[in-house]
VOPAGU-2260 file (C-alpha; in pm, 1 decimal, decimal comma):
REM VOPAGU-2260
SITE   aa  ch    i         X         Y         Z
SITE  MET   A    0   -2070,3   -1416,3    -906,4
SITE  ARG   A    1   -1798,8   -1554,0    -677,4
SITE  ALA   A    2   -1665,9   -1335,2    -397,0
SITE  PHE   A    3   -1401,7   -1394,7    -129,1
SITE  GLN   A    4   -1572,0   -1270,2     186,4
SITE  LEU   A    5   -1497,6   -1225,9     552,8
SITE  VAL   A    6   -1793,0   -1399,7     716,2
SITE  GLY   A    7   -1706,6   -1346,8    1083,6
SITE  TRP   A    8   -1439,3   -1199,1    1308,1
SITE  ARG   A    9   -1142,2   -1432,6    1356,3
SITE  GLN   A   10   -1286,8   -1674,8    1102,5
SITE  PRO   A   11   -1123,4   -1774,6     772,8
SITE  PRO   A   12   -1274,9   -1591,0     475,5
SITE  GLU   A   13   -1491,0   -1797,4     242,4
SITE  LEU   A   14   -1560,8   -1809,7    -129,2
SITE  ARG   A   15   -1934,2   -1739,9    -168,3
SITE  GLU   A   16   -2189,5   -1676,6    -439,2
SITE  VAL   A   17   -2333,3   -1323,4    -434,1
SITE  PRO   A   18   -2539,2   -1121,3    -685,5
SITE  VAL   A   19   -2362,4    -911,9    -947,9
SITE  PRO   A   20   -2422,2    -546,6    -848,5
SITE  GLU   A   21   -2600,3    -315,3   -1090,0
SITE  PRO   A   22   -2442,1      30,2   -1131,3
SITE  GLY   A   23   -2670,2     317,1   -1039,6
SITE  PRO   A   24   -2639,0     683,6   -1139,4
SITE  GLY   A   25   -2274,2     792,0   -1140,1
SITE  GLN   A   26   -2147,5     443,2   -1059,2
SITE  VAL   A   27   -1926,2     205,8   -1258,7
SITE  LEU   A   28   -1913,7    -173,3   -1258,1
SITE  VAL   A   29   -1555,9    -301,4   -1302,4
SITE  LYS   A   30   -1465,3    -652,3   -1414,1
SITE  VAL   A   31   -1183,1    -731,9   -1171,4
SITE  ALA   A   32    -854,8    -839,9   -1327,4
SITE  GLY   A   33    -648,2    -834,6   -1009,2
SITE  ALA   A   34    -691,4    -760,5    -639,7
SITE  GLY   A   35    -382,7    -733,0    -420,4
SITE  ALA   A   36    -354,3    -922,2     -92,6
SITE  CYS   A   37    -230,4    -681,1     173,3
SITE  HIS   A   38    -113,3    -713,8     534,3
SITE  SER   A   39    -398,7    -478,6     624,8
SITE  ASP   A   40    -636,3    -758,6     530,2
SITE  LEU   A   41    -464,6    -990,5     777,1
SITE  HIS   A   42    -521,9    -736,9    1054,0
SITE  ILE   A   43    -890,6    -719,4     960,5
SITE  MET   A   44    -921,0   -1099,2     955,8
SITE  GLN   A   45    -761,4   -1127,7    1298,3
SITE  ALA   A   46    -964,1    -849,6    1462,3
SITE  PRO   A   47   -1168,1    -988,5    1757,0
SITE  ALA   A   48   -1452,5    -741,4    1696,8
SITE  PRO   A   49   -1536,4    -453,2    1462,8
SITE  LEU   A   50   -1272,1    -184,3    1454,8
SITE  PRO   A   51   -1393,2     176,9    1488,4
SITE  GLY   A   52   -1602,2     268,4    1185,2
SITE  PHE   A   53   -1627,8     -91,3    1063,6
SITE  THR   A   54   -1943,4    -277,2     975,5
SITE  ASN   A   55   -2000,7    -640,3    1067,6
SITE  PRO   A   56   -1933,3    -919,2     815,6
SITE  PRO   A   57   -2003,9   -1048,2     564,0
SITE  PHE   A   58   -1817,7    -822,9     323,0
SITE  THR   A   59   -1585,8    -886,1      29,8
SITE  LEU   A   60   -1214,3    -824,7      87,1
SITE  GLY   A   61    -975,6    -649,5    -149,8
SITE  HIS   A   62    -878,0    -280,9    -155,2
SITE  GLU   A   63    -603,7    -293,5    -424,4
SITE  ASN   A   64    -801,8    -331,8    -744,0
SITE  ALA   A   65    -767,5    -300,1   -1118,0
SITE  GLY   A   66    -962,2    -437,0   -1412,3
SITE  TRP   A   67   -1176,0    -338,8   -1708,1
SITE  VAL   A   68   -1486,0    -122,1   -1720,7
SITE  GLU   A   69   -1785,9    -354,9   -1753,5
SITE  ARG   A   70   -2089,7    -123,1   -1734,2
SITE  LEU   A   71   -2146,6     246,5   -1679,6
SITE  GLY   A   72   -2425,8     378,4   -1462,9
SITE  PRO   A   73   -2650,6     659,2   -1590,5
SITE  GLY   A   74   -2467,5     988,3   -1629,7
SITE  VAL   A   75   -2113,9     848,8   -1634,7
SITE  THR   A   76   -1882,2     985,0   -1902,7
SITE  GLY   A   77   -1511,6     961,3   -1977,1
SITE  PHE   A   78   -1490,1     582,1   -1984,6
SITE  ALA   A   79   -1615,2     305,5   -2210,8
SITE  PRO   A   80   -1670,7     -68,2   -2159,1
SITE  GLY   A   81   -1342,2    -255,5   -2190,0
SITE  ASP   A   82   -1120,7      30,2   -2073,3
SITE  PRO   A   83    -839,4     -92,6   -1843,0
SITE  VAL   A   84    -854,0     100,9   -1516,1
SITE  ILE   A   85    -711,1     107,7   -1166,7
SITE  VAL   A   86    -934,5     190,6    -871,3
SITE  TYR   A   87    -832,3     455,2    -619,0
SITE  GLY   A   88    -912,4     282,4    -291,8
SITE  SER   A   89    -963,9     553,3     -30,6
SITE  TRP   A   90   -1324,0     659,4     -74,2
SITE  GLY   A   91   -1421,4     973,2     114,6
SITE  CYS   A   92   -1735,0    1184,0     139,3
SITE  GLY   A   93   -1631,2    1401,2    -156,6
SITE  MET   A   94   -1753,0    1715,7      18,8
SITE  CYS   A   95   -1514,8    1803,5     304,2
SITE  ALA   A   96   -1215,6    2032,6     253,6
SITE  ASN   A   97    -965,6    1746,3     225,9
SITE  CYS   A   98   -1176,1    1552,9     -24,5
SITE  ARG   A   99   -1219,8    1860,8    -242,0
SITE  GLN   A  100    -842,4    1887,3    -261,6
SITE  GLY   A  101    -822,0    1527,4    -383,3
SITE  ARG   A  102    -699,3    1398,7     -46,8
SITE  GLU   A  103    -981,2    1157,5      19,9
SITE  ASN   A  104    -736,9     942,9     217,5
SITE  TYR   A  105    -776,2    1209,9     485,7
SITE  CYS   A  106   -1152,5    1251,4     456,1
SITE  GLN   A  107   -1277,6    1436,5     763,3
SITE  LYS   A  108   -1603,2    1240,2     776,3
SITE  LEU   A  109   -1545,0     883,8     656,2
SITE  SER   A  110   -1174,2     826,9     732,4
SITE  GLY   A  111   -1114,2     730,1     369,9
SITE  GLN   A  112   -1254,2     377,9     405,1
SITE  GLY   A  113   -1290,9     231,6      61,0
SITE  PRO   A  114   -1366,2    -115,6     -74,6
SITE  GLY   A  115   -1291,2    -424,2     131,9
SITE  LEU   A  116   -1194,3    -236,3     447,9
SITE  GLY   A  117   -1507,5    -291,0     652,4
SITE  GLY   A  118   -1651,7      52,9     586,7
SITE  GLY   A  119   -1964,5     -70,3     415,4
SITE  HIS   A  120   -1826,8    -123,5      62,9
SITE  ASP   A  121   -1747,1    -465,3     -83,3
SITE  GLY   A  122   -1394,9    -505,0    -216,1
SITE  GLY   A  123   -1246,8    -640,4    -535,0
SITE  MET   A  124   -1178,1   -1004,9    -448,8
SITE  ALA   A  125   -1476,2   -1093,3    -661,3
SITE  GLU   A  126   -1552,1   -1118,0   -1027,1
SITE  TYR   A  127   -1697,4    -766,4   -1031,5
SITE  LEU   A  128   -1654,5    -452,7    -820,0
SITE  LEU   A  129   -1905,3    -169,7    -790,9
SITE  VAL   A  130   -1725,5     167,4    -781,4
SITE  PRO   A  131   -1945,6     449,3    -644,4
SITE  ALA   A  132   -1802,3     728,0    -861,3
SITE  ALA   A  133   -1607,0     749,6   -1186,8
SITE  ARG   A  134   -1357,3     988,1   -1023,1
SITE  TYR   A  135   -1204,8     686,3    -846,2
SITE  LEU   A  136   -1097,9     532,8   -1178,3
SITE  ILE   A  137    -768,4     609,4   -1350,8
SITE  ALA   A  138    -695,4     487,4   -1701,7
SITE  LEU   A  139    -409,7     236,7   -1720,7
SITE  GLY   A  140    -328,9     272,4   -2088,9
SITE  THR   A  141    -101,3     -16,1   -2188,4
SITE  LEU   A  142     -42,6    -141,1   -1831,7
SITE  ASP   A  143    -174,0    -490,3   -1753,5
SITE  PRO   A  144    -434,3    -449,3   -1475,2
SITE  ARG   A  145    -335,4    -787,6   -1329,2
SITE  GLN   A  146      13,2    -648,5   -1271,0
SITE  ALA   A  147     -89,1    -293,9   -1186,9
SITE  ALA   A  148    -342,6    -362,1    -909,8
SITE  PRO   A  149     -91,9    -327,4    -619,2
SITE  LEU   A  150       5,3      18,2    -740,7
SITE  SER   A  151    -321,9     145,7    -593,1
SITE  ASP   A  152    -197,0      83,7    -238,1
SITE  ALA   A  153     156,8     -57,4    -219,1
SITE  GLY   A  154     267,2     184,8    -489,2
SITE  LEU   A  155      63,1     483,2    -373,3
SITE  THR   A  156     137,4     443,8      -2,3
SITE  SER   A  157     511,2     417,8     -69,6
SITE  TYR   A  158     505,7     712,2    -308,6
SITE  HIS   A  159     323,1     940,1     -65,8
SITE  ALA   A  160     550,7     838,5     221,7
SITE  VAL   A  161     860,6     932,7      19,1
SITE  LYS   A  162     726,6    1241,8    -156,8
SITE  ARG   A  163     640,0    1425,3     165,9
SITE  SER   A  164    1008,9    1409,8     266,7
SITE  LEU   A  165    1177,5    1488,0     -65,3
SITE  HIS   A  166    1296,4    1826,7      58,3
SITE  LEU   A  167    1529,7    1643,1     300,3
SITE  LEU   A  168    1691,2    1432,7      30,3
SITE  GLY   A  169    1959,4    1497,1    -227,8
SITE  PRO   A  170    2336,5    1457,9    -263,4
SITE  GLY   A  171    2489,1    1332,9      59,6
SITE  SER   A  172    2158,3    1224,0     209,8
SITE  THR   A  173    2060,2     878,4     333,3
SITE  ALA   A  174    1722,8     704,3     342,4
SITE  VAL   A  175    1676,8     384,1     542,4
SITE  VAL   A  176    1396,2     144,6     446,7
SITE  ILE   A  177    1320,3    -105,8     722,8
SITE  GLY   A  178    1138,6    -403,4     571,0
SITE  ALA   A  179    1207,9    -512,5     212,4
SITE  GLY   A  180     879,4    -685,5     130,9
SITE  GLY   A  181     631,1    -557,9    -127,1
SITE  LEU   A  182     601,5    -208,8      23,8
SITE  GLY   A  183     971,6    -179,8      90,6
SITE  GLN   A  184    1067,8    -288,0    -260,5
SITE  MET   A  185     837,3     -26,7    -408,0
SITE  THR   A  186     971,6     239,6    -168,9
SITE  ILE   A  187    1329,4     166,4    -275,4
SITE  GLN   A  188    1239,1     211,1    -642,0
SITE  ILE   A  189    1056,6     536,2    -572,4
SITE  LEU   A  190    1351,3     673,1    -374,9
SITE  ARG   A  191    1583,2     574,6    -658,4
SITE  THR   A  192    1355,5     747,3    -911,8
SITE  LEU   A  193    1270,5    1067,5    -721,6
SITE  SER   A  194    1608,3    1125,8    -552,9
SITE  ALA   A  195    1878,3     944,4    -745,7
SITE  ALA   A  196    2160,8    1099,0    -540,1
SITE  THR   A  197    2032,0     963,8    -207,8
SITE  THR   A  198    2204,5     661,2     -53,7
SITE  VAL   A  199    1930,1     401,9      -2,4
SITE  VAL   A  200    1978,4     145,5     274,6
SITE  ALA   A  201    1746,8    -157,2     299,2
SITE  VAL   A  202    1714,9    -358,0     621,8
SITE  ASP   A  203    1537,4    -692,4     659,1
SITE  THR   A  204    1557,2   -1026,6     836,9
SITE  ASP   A  205    1523,9   -1218,7     507,9
SITE  ALA   A  206    1835,8   -1250,2     293,3
SITE  GLY   A  207    1627,8   -1328,7     -14,2
SITE  LYS   A  208    1430,8   -1006,2      16,6
SITE  LEU   A  209    1753,4    -814,2      58,8
SITE  GLU   A  210    1882,8    -959,9    -267,5
SITE  THR   A  211    1564,3    -833,5    -432,3
SITE  ALA   A  212    1615,7    -494,7    -265,7
SITE  LYS   A  213    1959,6    -469,8    -424,9
SITE  ARG   A  214    1812,9    -546,3    -766,5
SITE  MET   A  215    1550,9    -276,6    -705,9
SITE  GLY   A  216    1820,9     -16,4    -645,9
SITE  ALA   A  217    1925,8     -26,2    -279,4
SITE  ASP   A  218    2287,4      84,0    -230,8
SITE  GLU   A  219    2321,5    -117,2      89,9
SITE  ALA   A  220    2122,1    -424,8     198,2
SITE  LEU   A  221    2170,4    -508,1     565,4
SITE  LEU   A  222    2056,5    -821,1     744,2
SITE  SER   A  223    1892,9    -703,4    1064,4
SITE  GLY   A  224    2110,8    -777,3    1366,7
SITE  ASP   A  225    2349,4    -634,0    1622,2
SITE  GLU   A  226    2573,0    -474,1    1359,3
SITE  THR   A  227    2296,8    -303,0    1161,3
SITE  ILE   A  228    2280,7      20,2    1359,9
SITE  ALA   A  229    2660,3      52,8    1370,8
SITE  ARG   A  230    2677,6       9,2     993,7
SITE  ILE   A  231    2413,5     278,3     933,5
SITE  GLU   A  232    2604,0     511,2    1167,6
SITE  ASP   A  233    2916,5     451,7     959,6
SITE  ILE   A  234    2729,9     521,8     635,5
SITE  THR   A  235    2592,0     847,8     774,9
SITE  ALA   A  236    2913,8     966,8     944,0
SITE  GLN   A  237    2752,3     909,0    1285,6
SITE  GLN   A  238    2473,8    1157,2    1204,8
SITE  GLY   A  239    2186,7     922,1    1124,5
SITE  ALA   A  240    1960,0     914,5     820,2
SITE  GLN   A  241    1760,0    1210,6     692,1
SITE  LEU   A  242    1466,4     977,8     627,3
SITE  VAL   A  243    1379,8     649,2     797,4
SITE  LEU   A  244    1078,9     458,6     666,4
SITE  ASP   A  245     958,4     171,4     884,9
SITE  MET   A  246     751,8     -54,5     658,9
SITE  VAL   A  247     701,2    -307,8     941,9
SITE  GLY   A  248     600,8    -112,8    1251,4
SITE  THR   A  249     683,9    -361,6    1527,9
SITE  ASP   A  250     854,4    -277,8    1856,9
SITE  PRO   A  251    1202,9    -392,2    1739,5
SITE  THR   A  252    1185,3    -207,4    1406,9
SITE  LEU   A  253    1059,2     112,8    1568,4
SITE  ARG   A  254    1339,7      99,1    1825,5
SITE  MET   A  255    1586,1      65,6    1540,3
SITE  ALA   A  256    1419,0     350,1    1349,1
SITE  ALA   A  257    1453,9     583,3    1647,4
SITE  ARG   A  258    1822,6     500,2    1679,4
SITE  VAL   A  259    1919,1     550,6    1313,1
SITE  ALA   A  260    1721,9     872,4    1247,3
SITE  ARG   A  261    1899,3    1207,5    1271,3
SITE  MET   A  262    1818,5    1545,2    1421,2
SITE  LEU   A  263    1572,8    1742,8    1206,3
SITE  GLY   A  264    1503,3    1428,7    1004,0
SITE  HIS   A  265    1183,3    1237,7     933,0
SITE  LEU   A  266    1081,8     906,1    1088,0
SITE  THR   A  267     786,9     769,7     891,9
SITE  ILE   A  268     580,9     476,9    1020,0
SITE  VAL   A  269     413,0     290,4     733,9
SITE  GLY   A  270     385,3     -66,3     866,1
SITE  LEU   A  271      89,5    -180,6    1075,1
SITE  GLY   A  272     288,3    -411,2    1304,7
SITE  GLY   A  273     126,0    -272,8    1618,4
SITE  GLY   A  274     448,4    -161,4    1785,9
SITE  ALA   A  275     509,1     154,8    1987,4
SITE  LEU   A  276     780,6     409,9    1918,1
SITE  PRO   A  277     997,2     485,2    2223,4
SITE  VAL   A  278     969,5     859,2    2283,4
SITE  ASN   A  279    1157,8    1066,6    2539,8
SITE  PHE   A  280    1362,4    1387,2    2540,7
SITE  SER   A  281    1644,5    1238,4    2333,9
SITE  SER   A  282    1466,2     966,3    2134,9
SITE  PRO   A  283    1395,1    1015,8    1851,2
SITE  PRO   A  284    1670,3    1276,0    1802,9
SITE  HIS   A  285    1585,8    1642,4    1859,0
SITE  GLU   A  286    1326,1    1784,5    1620,1
SITE  CYS   A  287    1300,1    1460,9    1425,5
SITE  SER   A  288     944,5    1461,6    1293,7
SITE  VAL   A  289     738,9    1142,7    1326,8
SITE  ALA   A  290     446,4    1075,6    1093,9
SITE  SER   A  291     216,4     787,1    1006,2
SITE  PRO   A  292      89,5     865,8     654,6
SITE  TYR   A  293    -216,4     688,1     521,0
SITE  TRP   A  294    -229,6     594,4     152,4
SITE  GLY   A  295    -201,6     897,9     -77,5
SITE  SER   A  296    -408,2    1134,8    -288,1
SITE  LEU   A  297    -585,6    1077,4    -617,9
SITE  THR   A  298    -335,6    1295,1    -800,8
SITE  GLU   A  299     -45,4    1104,3    -645,2
SITE  LEU   A  300    -191,3     778,6    -777,3
SITE  MET   A  301    -197,4     937,1   -1122,5
SITE  GLU   A  302     172,8    1014,7   -1077,9
SITE  VAL   A  303     241,5     655,5    -968,5
SITE  ILE   A  304      68,3     522,8   -1280,5
SITE  THR   A  305     279,5     756,2   -1494,9
SITE  LEU   A  306     599,2     619,8   -1335,2
SITE  ALA   A  307     482,5     263,9   -1404,2
SITE  GLN   A  308     397,6     350,6   -1764,6
SITE  GLN   A  309     747,4     494,4   -1802,1
SITE  GLU   A  310     888,4     169,3   -1654,5
SITE  LYS   A  311    1050,9     363,4   -1370,1
SITE  ILE   A  312     885,9     136,6   -1110,9
SITE  THR   A  313     754,7    -218,8   -1122,2
SITE  MET   A  314     588,0    -449,4    -873,3
SITE  LEU   A  315     689,7    -812,1    -829,4
SITE  VAL   A  316     361,0   -1001,6    -848,6
SITE  GLU   A  317     254,2   -1359,9    -777,0
SITE  HIS   A  318     -87,8   -1447,9    -917,4
SITE  PHE   A  319    -343,8   -1669,9    -743,4
SITE  PRO   A  320    -689,6   -1771,4    -870,2
SITE  LEU   A  321    -982,7   -1665,4    -655,1
SITE  GLN   A  322   -1029,3   -2014,6    -510,3
SITE  ASP   A  323    -670,6   -2004,4    -376,7
SITE  ALA   A  324    -703,6   -1672,1    -194,2
SITE  ASN   A  325    -673,0   -1831,1     151,3
SITE  GLU   A  326    -347,3   -1996,4      41,4
SITE  ALA   A  327    -215,6   -1658,0     -74,3
SITE  TYR   A  328    -293,6   -1501,5     262,2
SITE  GLN   A  329    -126,8   -1787,6     446,8
SITE  LEU   A  330     189,7   -1739,8     241,6
SITE  LEU   A  331     169,7   -1366,3     309,3
SITE  HIS   A  332     131,7   -1433,2     682,1
SITE  ASP   A  333     435,2   -1663,5     673,7
SITE  GLY   A  334     650,6   -1408,5     490,7
SITE  LYS   A  335     680,7   -1624,1     178,9
SITE  ILE   A  336     556,4   -1371,6     -78,0
SITE  GLN   A  337     854,1   -1193,6    -232,9
SITE  GLY   A  338     655,3    -903,9    -376,5
SITE  ARG   A  339     276,4    -884,3    -378,8
SITE  ALA   A  340      17,3   -1159,8    -405,6
SITE  VAL   A  341    -258,3   -1069,5    -650,2
SITE  ILE   A  342    -588,4   -1254,2    -670,4
SITE  THR   A  343    -713,0   -1295,0   -1028,3
SITE  PRO   A  344   -1087,3   -1372,9   -1031,3
SITE  HIS   A  345   -1099,4   -1432,1   -1406,9
SITE  ALA   A  346    -780,4   -1637,2   -1437,6
């Protein structure tokens, strides 16, 4: 089968021929319909050497995956060949306290490294994906797996980041989303769905993405610049936002996040931009909690799928055949993907 693999650090990935894996006991072979291209992949491609816990290339990229069940390993029940499924992507040990609560994203032994993330498991940018346990599969029902694939990360990560702060939101509250790309667009929809009374403010450097943010439900869409902070202060009566979600994570966006958050609020860092948050006695504001959540739980992904089935949330998707995966990543790097690029191996 064809697989899009990282073959060396700081080298362009290559399309290669590899054997089709055979599912063993408890495993499931999935025919990949779609695999999302994520900024995390760009960080892996650009790494000068293995990151902590990573194995050396070659390995197949792709941690946002959906498709159809192809073959069941011995002992697997609950699914049948042809079933449309989405793959939960944070694979833990299954035995630690966090895993047993369904929070394999916070596995205490394996750091929740699933397919395509350099943890020893090939990802889904291939014609077939071997899933080590049926518990990582969630039925999609009528959802198209080529459209649904990004829900497993972009949808889940955004959902978890918002849900943990819902107790701060409600009538009169404000949530600021910095970065209106794929993650930001999903976050805006989730805020609109879970806390309809909250004023949602989107901030970005791209006017086109801000137009999309407005269509997704943002009340305010602000072009990042000198007036942005003053405008957010006006919206919040000089108090700052209850929730600030930085979907970018660079030095400038984190500085902005610290300035527009309020006392006793939440500042949530989702983006992997490599920036540092300025911290001193008065910045962020007093008792403003800072967190960097990682993906979400299995049960939260089930909730995300339910929202998608109810048409409460949707992901803007651009499809690319497997042979054009490098082009998709270049467009992603250049900021030219409006939603999420999805690689379709069987297009």
